[in-house]
C-alpha positions in Angstrom: 12.6 17.6 -28.7 9.7 19.7 -27.5 9.8 22.5 -24.9 7.7 20.5 -22.5 9.6 17.2 -22.9 12.9 18.9 -22.6 12.2 20.2 -19.1 10.2 17.3 -17.7 12.1 14.7 -15.7 11.8 11.0 -16.5 10.1 10.2 -13.3 6.5 9.9 -12.2 4.8 12.7 -10.2 5.2 12.6 -6.4 1.4 12.2 -5.9 0.0 9.8 -8.5 -3.5 10.2 -7.0 -3.5 13.8 -8.4 -2.7 12.6 -11.9 -6.1 12.2 -13.4 -7.7 13.5 -16.5 -6.8 14.9 -19.9 -5.3 18.3 -20.5 -4.1 20.5 -23.3 -1.2 22.9 -23.1 -0.5 25.5 -25.7 3.0 27.1 -25.6 3.2 29.6 -28.4 2.5 27.8 -31.6 3.1 24.3 -30.0 0.2 22.2 -28.6 0.6 19.3 -26.3 -1.8 16.7 -25.0 -1.2 15.5 -21.4 -3.0 12.4 -20.5 -3.1 11.2 -16.9 -6.3 9.3 -17.1 -4.6 5.9 -16.6 -2.6 7.0 -13.5 0.6 7.4 -15.6 1.4 10.6 -17.4 1.8 10.6 -21.1 2.8 13.7 -23.1 2.6 14.0 -26.8 2.4 16.7 -29.4 -1.1 17.5 -30.7 -4.5 18.4 -29.3 -6.2 16.6 -26.4 -9.5 14.8 -27.0 -12.0 16.5 -24.8 -9.5 18.0 -22.3 -10.6 18.6 -18.7 -8.6 21.8 -18.6 -6.4 23.8 -21.0 -3.5 26.2 -20.5 -2.2 28.7 -23.1 0.9 30.9 -22.8 4.0 32.0 -24.6 7.4 30.2 -24.1 8.9 32.9 -21.9 5.9 32.9 -19.5 5.9 29.1 -19.4 9.6 28.9 -18.5 9.2 31.7 -15.8 6.3 29.9 -14.2 7.7 26.4 -14.2 11.1 27.5 -13.0 9.6 29.5 -10.1 10.6 32.9 -11.5 7.0 34.0 -11.7 3.9 33.0 -9.9 1.2 31.3 -12.0 -1.4 33.6 -10.4 0.4 36.7 -11.5 0.7 35.4 -15.1 -3.0 34.6 -15.1 -3.9 38.1 -13.7 -1.8 39.8 -16.4 -3.3 37.7 -19.1 0.0 36.1 -20.0 -1.3 32.7 -18.9 -4.8 31.6 -19.7 -6.4 28.6 -17.9 -9.7 27.2 -18.9 -11.8 24.4 -17.4 -13.5 23.5 -14.1 -11.5 24.9 -11.1 -10.6 21.4 -9.8 -9.3 20.3 -13.3 -7.3 23.6 -13.7 -5.8 23.0 -10.2 -4.8 19.4 -11.2 -3.2 20.6 -14.5 -1.2 23.3 -12.6 -0.1 20.9 -9.9 0.9 18.3 -12.6 3.0 20.8 -14.5 4.7 22.0 -11.4 5.3 18.5 -10.1 6.7 17.3 -13.4 9.1 20.2 -13.7 10.1 20.3 -10.0 13.4 18.4 -10.6 14.1 19.8 -14.0 17.5 21.5 -14.4 17.3 25.2 -13.8 18.3 27.5 -16.7 21.8 28.9 -16.4 22.0 32.6 -15.4 22.7 35.1 -18.2 26.3 35.8 -18.8 27.6 39.2 -17.6 24.9 39.7 -15.0 
């Protein structure tokens, strides 16, 4: 199972009106196409055909951002997260990822800490 599919709940986003467009997410060496063009979100491995926005990051940064341990703006400012596309499309991609992962189980704290 992929990184993205493992943390995404099996429920639709809270605001389906914001789920529009095609996006590409690169997490390390893995690439995912996220398609919300029909109002339902479909995620699959592979590249997106003419994505409206793209996001690229490493696995650690991805987990930190989606689990609220790091602000997306800070990851972008440091260069650990790269967002490309028109600002509105980038905003929709960011909102979609945060909505999909909002009810995902939080990682367990490290032992001994």
